[in-house]
C-alpha positions in Angstrom: 13.7 6.9 14.1 13.4 8.1 17.6 12.0 11.3 16.6 9.3 9.3 14.3 8.8 6.1 17.6 7.5 10.0 19.9 6.1 11.5 16.7 3.3 8.4 16.2 3.4 8.2 20.1 1.7 11.2 20.8 -1.0 10.4 18.5 -1.6 6.5 18.9 0.1 4.6 15.4 1.5 1.3 16.3 5.5 2.5 14.6 8.6 -0.4 15.5 11.7 1.0 13.3 15.4 -1.2 13.8 18.8 1.0 12.9 22.3 -0.6 12.0 25.0 2.2 10.9 23.5 4.7 8.0 20.8 1.6 7.6 17.3 1.9 8.5 13.2 0.8 8.4 10.5 0.9 9.9 7.0 0.1 10.1 4.0 0.8 11.4 3.6 -1.7 13.7 2.6 -2.9 17.1 5.8 -4.9 17.1 8.8 -5.6 16.0 8.3 -7.7 12.8 10.9 -10.7 12.7 10.0 -12.2 10.0 8.2 -11.9 6.8 4.6 -13.2 8.2 5.0 -9.7 10.6 6.0 -7.3 8.2 3.1 -8.6 6.3 1.1 -7.6 9.5 2.1 -3.8 9.0 -0.4 -1.1 8.2 0.3 -1.0 4.8 -1.9 1.7 3.9 -0.5 3.7 5.9 2.7 4.0 4.8 1.6 4.8 1.6 -0.1 7.8 3.3 2.8 8.9 5.2 4.6 8.5 2.1 2.8 10.2 -0.5 2.7 13.5 2.0 6.3 13.4 2.6 6.3 13.5 -0.5 4.4 16.3 -0.9 6.4 18.1 1.7 9.8 17.3 0.1 11.1 14.2 1.5 11.0 11.1 -0.7 10.8 7.9 1.3 10.7 4.4 -0.3 8.1 4.0 -2.1 7.1 -0.2 -0.5 6.4 -0.2 3.0 8.7 -3.6 2.2 11.7 -1.2 1.9 14.7 -0.6 3.7 16.7 2.5 4.4 19.8 4.6 3.3 21.4 7.1 4.4 24.5 7.5 2.3 25.4 11.7 2.6 25.9 13.6 5.4 22.8 15.4 7.2 23.2 17.9 9.8 21.1 18.5 12.8 18.8 20.7 11.0 17.8 18.7 8.1 17.1 15.5 10.8 15.2 17.8 12.9 13.5 19.2 9.7 12.2 15.3 8.7 10.7 14.9 12.4 8.8 18.0 12.3 7.0 16.6 8.5 6.4 13.4 10.2 5.1 15.5 13.5 2.9 17.3 11.2 1.5 14.9 9.0 0.8 12.2 11.8 -1.8 13.4 12.4 -3.3 13.0 9.5 -2.4 9.4 8.4 
């Protein structure tokens, strides 16, 4: 998520996230949501573009901006780097 945050900042994209263990959530939102109303103010159109473009690159994230992600297999540094690099490329387009 730190890599996504950096790429978002470089492209003037509002982005916030939270991580607990292998569970993560992120929002295209200028502030970290504290309740559903805050989540509902996130940019869900941008999330839809993110999801589609990442899927086209072979990275599957939850299809809804309201869902949480879970990492349930060991990821190597190379896999994490590839995911961040893919996001860096699409951040310019979304």
